[in-house]
Each structure stands twice: as C-alpha cells, then as structure tokens.
N, C-alpha and C positions, 0 to 999 in steps of 0.2 A: 344356587339362586336363593334369594331371601324368601322365606315362606309367604310373606304377604304378596310378593311379586308372583309366586306360583298361584296364589289365590286369585289375583287379578287376571292373569292369563286364563285360568280355568273358567272364571266368570264370563270373560269375553267369548270364549269358545261356547259356553253354555248358551249365551245370547244368540250366537250365530247358528248353533245346531237346533235349539228350540225344543229339545226333548230331554226330560230330566235324566233318564237312565243312560242315554247316549252321551249326554253332557258329562256325567260322572266318569264314564269310560274315557272320553276325550281328555278330561282333566288329568286322569292318571297318566295317560300317554304323554300329555304335554309336560308332565313333571320330568320325564326322562329327557325329552328334547331340551328343556330349559336347563337341566343340570349340565348338559354338554357344552352350553354356551359359556365362554369365559365370564366369570362373575366374582363377586365378593360376598361372602356370608358374614353376618354379624353374630355376635354372641347370642345364645338363646335368651338371655335376660333382656336383650335389646329387641330381639325379633318378636317375642311373645306379645307385647302390647301392640306392635304394628300389625301383626296377624289378627289379633282380636279386633282392632279397629277396622281393618279391611273386611273381615267376615261380618262384623256387626253392621257395617254400612250396606253390604250386599244383601244381607237378610232383611234389614230394615226397609230398603228400597224395593226389593224384589220378592220377598217372602221366603219362608223356610224350605219349601218344596219346589222352588223355581229352578229352571235349568241353569240359571246363573249361579245360584247358591250351590246346587249339586255339582256343577262344574268346578267351582272353587274348592269344595270339600274334596272332590276327587283329586284335584291338583295338589293339595297339601297332605293328603292321606299317606303317601309314601314316607313322609318325614316323621311319622309316628315312630318308626324304628330308629331314626336319628335321636329323637327325644329319649327313647328307652335306652339307647346306648350312652347318651350324655348323663343320664341318671344312674347308670351302672346296672340297669336291669338286664341288659344283654351285652355280650362282648361284641366288638366291631366285626369280628369274623362271622357272627351269626346274622348279620344284616343280609337280606335277600333281594332287595330292589336292585335291578341291574346297575344303575349309576351310583349306587352306594357301596359297591364291591370293588376291591382291587385298587391299585394306585393310579391307574390310567383311565378310569371310567368317569371321572368328574372333571368339568371344565376347569381350565387353569384359573388361578386367582389373579384378579386385577385390583388396582388401587382404588379406583373411583366407583362409587355406587350410582353415579349419575345415569349411565345407560339403563340400569335396572329401574330406576325411579321413572325415567321417561317411558320405558316399556309399560310399566305398571299404570302410569297415568293415562296413556292411550287406551290400554285395555279396560280400565275402569270407566272411562268415558263411553267406550263401546258398550260395556255391560250395563251401565246405569242410565244410558240415554233413554228417555221416555219412548215407549212404543206409540206409533201412530194408530189412532183409532180408525178401524175400517168399517 
C-alpha cells in the first residue's frame, strides 16, 4: 500500500477511536491489514512527496498530537524499515514487520492505483471532517 494511503487510513482510525495512544496502535495494526490487500506501490521518490502532503494536511487541520495525526504516524511507522532497506542501511532479511517478511506476506501487485486513491480519499474525508460542537 502506498505510504500516504496508510497515513489516510490511520488518520481515519484515529478520528474514530478518539484517543491518541490507542490511535497510534490502531494505525500500526492497520498497516499490516492494508499490506495484505492487493495494491500497487510507487517508487520511494514518488511516494515521499505524497506522504509529506498527506501528513502535512492532517497535522495542519488536526494538530500534531491529535488522534488523527498519531493514527497516521502509527500507520506509516512500519515503513521506516522499508526506507532503511531501500537506502541500503539494512538488508531485506533484517526487516521485522510481519507483512514485510517473506515472499507471501504482502498483497499481490495490481496495475491500477485507483482503488487506493479512492480508499485514501474516503479516509481523509472521515479524518478531516470538522467535529460538531457539543
């Protein structure tokens, strides 16, 4: 799953959970689930600006310590080992996140990114929708 989509899913979970620490944990768990869904990843050079834009939007709208932001950070945090592996800091065999190990733990590759974009759009609407004043 593209990193910015992980962030959007984590932010939506954070909104629904409403507690920063629990949102972070749910974001990490959502990473594994999203990795199992058939998807297409982009090259890191393409994903980095999309992730920065998504995280920047979430932080700008919800704040740095909000459940939405912490859910998003939790959701993308497992990919730090992917970054380290792509940069040559660690070998692929040193990766420890469950869906990053072995040949059959990651969702199959699909051609279109449209389903991921649609999922991210829905999740961002959920995460960024203004809260009703009570």
